[in-house]
N, C-alpha and C positions, 0 to 999 in steps of 0.2 A: 342116305338120300331118300326123300319121299317122292313116289311116282303117283300121279293122278290116274283115275280110271281111264280117261280119254287117252292119255299118253301110253298106258299099258296096252290098250286095244290096238293103237297104231303100231306099237312095237311088235305085238303078236302077229298083226297082219303082215308086216314086213318080213318077219321070220318065216311065216307060213308061205308067202310068195316065193321066198328064196328056196324053200324045200322042193318046189315043183319045177324049178329051173333046171335045164340040162346042165351037165357037169361043166361043159366049156363055158357056159354063161355064168355059172356060179364062180368059176375061177376068175373071170374077168370083172364081174360086178361086185362080188362080196369080199374077195381077198384084197387086203390093203396093198397099194403099190409102194414099193420101197425103192428110193433112189440111192444107189450105192454111194458111199462117201468117196470123195476124190482121193486117189492114192498120193501119199506124200512124195514130193520130188526128192532128188538127191541133195542132201545138205552138205555144204562145204564151208570152210572158213579160210579167209586169207588175211594176212597182215598188210597194212598199208599206212599211208600218211594222210591226215585230214585235209590239209590244203585250203581250208575255209578262211584262214587268217595267217599272219606271218609266224605264228608260234611253232609250227612243225610237230604237232602232237601225233603220237602213234595210235592207230585205230585197228580194230578187228572187225572185218566185214563178214557178216553171215549171208550166205547165198543159197538159194533154192533153185536147182536146175540152172545155175549160172546167173541168176537174177538177184541183185543185192536187195535184201529185205530187212537187214538189221545192222546197227552200228554200235560198237562199244569201245571203250578205251583200252589200250594195251597196258597190262598191269605193270610190267617192268620197264616201260619206256622212260628214259631219264627226264623227259620234259613234263609229261602229264601224269605218269604213274597210275594209269587206269582211269583217270577222270576225263570228262569232256565238258566244255562250256556249251551254252545254248547253240552257238554257231556249229560246233561239231555235231550236235544232235540233229541239226537241220540239213546235214549233207545229203541225205536221201531225197529231200524235197528239192534240193538243187539239181540232183541227177534227173528226177522225173518231172521237172517243172513243165507244164503243158505249153508254155510260151517260149521255150528254148528255140534258138535259131537252128535250123536243120540243114543249112547249106549256104554257100556264098551268095551275097546279094549285091546288086548294083543299083544305084539310085536312078530313078527316072523323074525328070522335071526338076523344079527348084528345090533347094535344101529345105527340109522340114515339111515337105508336102506329104510324106509318108507313102510314096509310090516306089515300089521296088520290083526288080526282076531277078529271078534266080539265074545264076550262071555257074559254069563249071569251075573247079579249082584251077585248072590249066588256064582258062581265060582270065580269071581274076588275077593270078600271079603274073601273067603276061602284061595285063594292063598296068598293074602297079609298077612292075619292074621297068616298063617302058617309060612311065612318067619320071621315075627316079633317074634313069639313064639319060633322058632328054635334059632334065634340069642339071645333071652333072656335066654333060657335054657343053651346055650353054654357059658354064662357069658362073652361075648366079652365086650371090653371097652365101646363101644357105639353101642348098638343094634339098636337104632332108633333115628332119628332126624326128626323134623317137622318144616317146613319153611312156614311162613305165612306173610301176609302184616302187617305193624305196625298199621294201622288204616283201618277201624274202629274197635273198640272193640265191638264185637257183639256176638249173641248167637251161631253162627257157630264157631267162634274162641274159645268160651268157651267150646264147645263140643270137639274141637281139643285139648285143654289143658287137658280135661279129658282123652283122649286117651294117651297123653304124660305122664300123671301121672300114668297110669296103667303099664308103663314099667320102670319108674325110674324118676330121676331128671336131670335137665340140658339139656334136649333134645328138648325144645321148643324155637324156635328162630324166631324173626321177621326180615324181609329183610331190612326194613327201619325204622328209628326212628327220626322223626322230632319233635322239641319242639313245643308245643302248646302255642300260644301267645294270651293274652287278653288285650284289650286296653280300657281305660276310654276315650271314644271319646269326652266326654263333656269337658275335661280338657286339653288335649294335645294342645300345641301351636306350637311345633316344632317336626316333625317326620322325622328322617333321616334313610334311608335304605342303608345298606352296602351290596351291591351285591344281594339283594333279590328282584326279580321281582314279588312282592307280588300280583299284579293285575292279574298275569297269573298263579302263582304256589302256591298261598296260599291253604291250605287244603280245604277251603270253598270259591271257586271263586266268587259265587254270593254275599256272605257276604263281601268279600274284595271290590267288586265294590261299594256296598252300603256304606261301611265304608269310602271309599274315597270320595264319594259324601258328606257325613256328615262332614268330615274333611274340605272340601273345601268351602262348602256353605250350611248352615243349619240355619233356623230361630232361633234366640235367642242365638246364640253362636258365638264366635270369630273365624274367619277363621284361619285354621292351615297352617303353612308354611311347605311344603313337599319338601325334598331334596332326590334325588336318586343318589347314588354313585355306578357306574357300568361301565365296559369297553364298553358296547354297549348301544345304545339308545333304550331301551326296551319299552314295552307298558307303564310300570310304569313311566319310565323316560319321556316319551312323555307327560304324564298327570301331572307330578310333576311341582312345581314352578321352580325347578333348577335341572339340570343334571350335575354331576361332573364326567367326564371320569377318570378312574383310571386303572393303570396297573393290570392285573389279579393276584389275590392272595395276594395283599398287603392291603386289606381292614382292616385287624386286626391291622397292624402297625399304620395306620392312627388313628384308634379308640384309641389305647394306647397313642399316642401323645396327643390327645385331652383330655384323662383322666389325663395325666401328667400335662397339662397346667391348667386344672380346679383345680387340687390340689394346684399348685403353686399360682394361683390367689385366693385361698380360696373359690372358687365357688362350694363347696360341703357341704353336711350336716354331720358334725362330729358325731352328736348323731345318725344319721341314720346308718352311717358306723359302728359305735361301736355296735349298736344293731342288725345288720343283717349280719355282715361279720367277717371273721377270716383272719389274715395274712396281714392286710392292710399296716403296716409299712414296711414289707419286700417288698411288691409290690411297694410302693412309691419309695424305693431305686432302685428297678430293672428298672423302666421306666426312670430313669434319663439319661440313655444312648441314648435316642431317641431325637436327635436334630431336629429342623425344617428343616435344610438343608438336613440332611440324609433322613428324611421321604419324603421330596419333591422329592428327587432323586429316591427313591424307587418307590413311587407311580406315578411319572410323573405328579403330580398336582402342579401348580405354588404355591410358598410360600404365595403370596398374597391371593389366594383363600382359602388356608388352614386357614390363620388367620381370614378371614371373616367368615368361618364356625365356628371357635372357638367363635367368638363374638356372633353368633346366639345362640350357646349353653349357653352362659353366660346370655344373655338378654331375650331370648324367653323361658320362663319356665311356666309350666312344659314341659320338653323335653324328648323324648324317642328315642332310636336307635333300629333298628331291623336288623336281619341277617338271611340269609339262613343257611342251615345245612350241607354244603359240607365239609368244612375244619374246624376241631375242634379248631385249634389255633385261627382262626378268630371268631368262635362262642364264645370262652371264652373271647376274647378281647372285643367284643361288649357287652357281659354280664357284664364285669368289668366296662366298660364305663357307663352302666346303673346304676350300683351300686354307682359309683361316683356321678352321677346325682341325686341319691336318688329316682329313678323312677322305681325301680324294686324290687320285692321280697315279697310284702305283699299286702293284699287287699286294703290298704289305698293308694297305689301308682298308678300311671297312667299306669303301664306296669308290667305284671307278666308273667313268663314263667315257664313251667313245663319241667323237664328233661334236666338239663344242662350237664348230664353225657355224656361221649364219646359214639359214636355209637358203638354197639357191633360188634366186629371183627369176625363175624360168619363164613365168608368164610375162613379166616386164621385159625380159630379154627378147622374147618372141615378138612382142609388140613393136620393138625397135627394128627388127629384121625378121619378118615372117618367112618361114620356110616354104619352098614350092610344094613339098610333099610332107605330110605329117602322119606317122603311124602311131596310134594310141593303143598301148598294150594293156588290156585288163584293168583300166582305170576309167573313171567317168568325170573328167575335169569340168564339163559343162554344168553338172549338178553340184559337185563338191566345191568347185572354184567359183561357181555362180557367174555373175556378170563379167568378171575379169577375163576368165578363160573363154567365155562365149565371144567377147569382142575380139580376142586374139584369133580364134579359129575362123571368124568371119573373113579374115584377110589371108587365109591359107587356101591356095587354089585347089588342092587335092588332099582329102583326108581319108585315111583308112583306119577303121576301128577293129580290133581283135577282141571279141567278147562272146560269151555264151548267150547273151541277152541283148535285146534292142534297148540300149540305154539312151539317155538324152544326148550323149556324145555320138553314139551310133546313128541317131536320127538325122544329124546334120552332116554325116559322112557321105563320101562318094561311093565307097565300097565297104561292106561289112563282112568280115571273115569270122565265122563261128569257130570257137575253140572248144576243146573238151572241158568238161567239168572236172573237179579234183579227183573223183573216183575213177575217171577214165584216163587220167594223165599218167605219163611216166614221171616219176619223182626222183630228183637228185638235188638236194639243197643242204646248206650249212646253217645251223642255228646255234644260238648261245643260250644256255640256261641262265636263270636269274642269279645263280652264284658264280657265273663266269665260265662254266664248262662249255666246250665246243662239241657239237653233235652233228654228225653227218647222217642225213636221212636219205635212203634210196629204196625205191620199190618199182616193180613193174605195175601194169594197170591192175586195179582191183576188179574192174569189170570191163568188158569189151564196149567200145563206143556204141551208143544207141543210134546216132545219126551220122550224116556226112560232115563230120567235124574233124579237126586235127589238133594235135598238140601245138601250143604256141611256138615252142622251139622248132617244130617241123615247118611251120609257116615261115619263120625267119630264115631258116636254112634254105628253103626253096627260093625265097626272094633273093638271098645273097648269091646263089648260084646263077640265077637268070640275070641279075644285075651285072655280074662279072663275065657274062657271055657264055656260061656253061649250060648244059642241058640239065633239067631237073632230075634228081636221083631218088627213086622210090626207096623207102626204107632207110634213108640216110640218117634220119634222126635217131632211130633205134640204135644204129651203130655208134653214132655220136654220143648217145646216152651211156652206152656200155664203155666206150673208150674213156670218157670223163670219169666214170665210176672207178675204172681201173687205175687211172692216174691218181685218184684220191685214195687208193687202196680199199675201195668199198665194193669191188666186183662181187664178192660173196653175198652181198645184200640183195642181189638181183636174181638169186636162184629161184626158179618158179615155185618150188615147194618150201621155200625158206620161211622160217618162223621168226627171224630177226631181221629188221629193216633199218637198223641204226648202228652206229658205233661212235664211241667217244674219241675225239682227236686230242692228242696231247697239247698242252699250252705251249706257245712259242716263247713265253717269258719276255716278250717285248714290252717295254715300258711306254707309257703315254708321253707325248711331247710336253715340254714345259708350258705351264699356264701363263699367259700374258695378260696382265691387268690393264694394259694401255687401251684396248678397245672399250672397256667399261669406263675408264676415266674419261675418254672422249664422249661417250654416251651421257655420262653424268652432266657434262657441260651443256647439253642441248635437250635431253629427253626426260629429265626429272619432272613429273607432271605437277602442275599447280591445281589442276582439276577444278576449274571455275564452274560456277553454276550455269545452267542453260534453261532460260525461262520457257523456250519453245518446246524443248525436248528434255524434260526434267528428270527422266528415269534412266537407269542403266539397263541395257540389254545384255544379258549374260547367256552364252550358248554352251550347252553341255552335250555330250554324246553318250547315250545308253550303250551298254555292252552289245545289245542286239543289233545296233546300227553302227558298230565300230568301223571306222574308215569310210563312213557314208554308205555302207553296203548292208544288205539284209532285208530291206523293206519289201522285197519281192517274194519273201518266203512266209507263209501263214504262221508257222510256229514262232518265228522271231517277232512278228507283229503282236502275237498274243502274250509275249513276255517283255515287252519294251519298257513299260513304266511301272516297276514293282512298288516304288514308294508312293507314287500318286495313284496307283491302281488304275492307270490309264493304258488303253490298248487301241490300236486301229485308228489313231488320230493324233493330231498335234495339240499339245496343251501348253499353258504358261503358268508357272508357279509364281504366285504373287502373295506378298505378306498381307495379312488382313488389314493392317493399318493403311497400307498403300491402296488397297482395294476400296476401303471406306471413303477415301478422298474422291474417288471416281464413281461412287455408287454402284460398285460391282459386287455381285454375290457369287458364291461358289457355283460353278456350272454354267455361268453366262458365256455367251459367245462375244468375244471382244476383238477389236482391232489393235494390233501392235504396230505402230508406225514410226519409221525413222525418216531421215532426209532422203533415203534411197527408195522408199516405198512402204507398203504396209501388207500385213498378212492377217488372216482371221484364224483365231485359235480358241480353245476352250479354257476358261479361267479356272484355275484350281487354287483356292485360298489355303495357304499352308504357313505355319509359323517357322518352317525350316529354311527360309530364305531371308536375306537382308531386306529391310524396308527400302523402298525406292529402287529395287532391283527386280527386273522381270526375267525369269530364267526359262528358256525355251529349248527343247531337245532338237538336235540335228539328226536327220535321217529320213524324214518324211517329206511329202510335197513333190513327189516325182510327176513328171509329165510323160514318162515312158516307163520301161523296166518291168513290164508284165502286168497282168490283170489285178494282182494283189497289191501293187504299188502305185499304179497310174491314177492320178486324180485323188489321192487319199492324203489328207493333211496338208500342211504348208511347210515350205522350206525357208527357215529363218536366215539362211545364208544370202537370200535375195535382198534382205534389208540390212544386213550387218555392215557396219562401217569398217574401214580399213581392211576390206576384203582381200584375202590372199596373202600378200607379203607384209610381214612385220606389223601386224595390227597392234595398237596400244593394249588392247585386250580383246577377248572374243566377244564381239557384239557392237558396242558403241552406245549412242544415246537414243532414247525412244520416248514415246508417250502412249497412253492408253485411252481407248474410248469404247463404249458399248456398241456392238454391231446392230 
């Protein structure tokens, strides 16, 4: 380094001045100050359960001085085998979210005004139990209703059922009901998905990814051919062997034509049909109306491609078809196709499914007879059910929401009870792996609660005791949790220093009930779509759910916002995927702000021109557009459920009709 004469003289003067300073001054002025490095805290690891979705993945929590600082998957857990999806990776953000509720709140003023007063747990429980008891004594038609997620079935939900039973029957309702599917991955040679983006929206995302890897390339087994039938080029379509674009809502019609042709060609097991189904002959006559030309026109799939798909079903066996759970007609049609294939319904087949029944029309039922008190347990029907649930709740005199966050449903509630986040909860739940194994998860708290919150199950037990006229019992839920674990022979999983938090439960061997074709035959008489044109709303609105926002949750966490749209490379906002040919008709270019309008209203989104969606289809993700739910979700993006037709119960397909215009 070169030093100038002036710099040299300055340096010499500084050193000379330092030499005449007294020793105490030289120690203070010239000796560099060193800040000691912080001493590392005590590092510990605990095994636990993720709890961010219904999957039930095992996690390993790294703690420093008792504070959770890291999350990883448990290597030998039978569900996730060491992996975690983005939701599992975000569990620390859920724990430390700055907008978490920190104690019970009671509403002041009109609903939606946003004025709340903190109250004690004792006062909150007293008020709620008083309203339930009063409605029960007055013998109103529906004194209480309890709304909870469909999955997972855990100790908290069991405590809620106990509260429901203390008031009567028929008041326990799940918001969602998806059929669980189990695959024999070692045998399937053809897997066809009818509108089910299962790599993003399977109840167990990590297992779905691992299952796909096994289907495609696994030592010692034949590679499975995977076909994705869906209006947009989803993540599953991108990874499949073949993507067949289809007009939204017509997947069931295609499945029924395939079933018809398999019957005509004799490519089905007569003995299997006779042993597992009822009403087959009537079904065979009903599907005769489905000609190839008609189905091709409805689905907008060329006849040649439909014939090739049929040949795959005939020659690649065992084969199985899977379907999402939005439209009951499509669900029944795909189930019927599996029956014809002989691939569904028993433990000997490659594909079984639980719960073929229609999704419960809970919102419609509540509209006919609104309860006096409704307790909403860890779900957000006002956002996810949009206008339908909002109109139902407007007629409920007293609403209680149990949630860690101020959701849209919490905002219109009378009392909000904050519950623990997953890392703070006691866990005891049963889950099924993708190949049909049953797993019992159980664990104590991974960390101590940060705020004045409670386990959901503890809240429900407290309410049950007070409603029944007993005094609240502190610590009752901890005992309840241990007793239930012992009854399930899982008490060893709750050892404080335990390294194993799960156990496999032997199969019961119970067979599924016989499949009845008659509901599908009745539906064929009335619900086969003609799909006429609509000059006012000429486009189809197709809604899809990214993994980050599965079940309508996750927008409150920054990490999940940052990984929401991997294909379109979109984050922190709502976009619409539009085919370039469709965009050209409306003078829209990539990146434009556009209005997507239906008969119910309109939303503003960002246009993304992509070739991976069907012409005349506008594909919009679900999960953004919150009016509450914390600083990273509120006011960001738009909620397409607000404009979707057929909202809630049995829509013809996810979305409806729409039109586009530049904003």
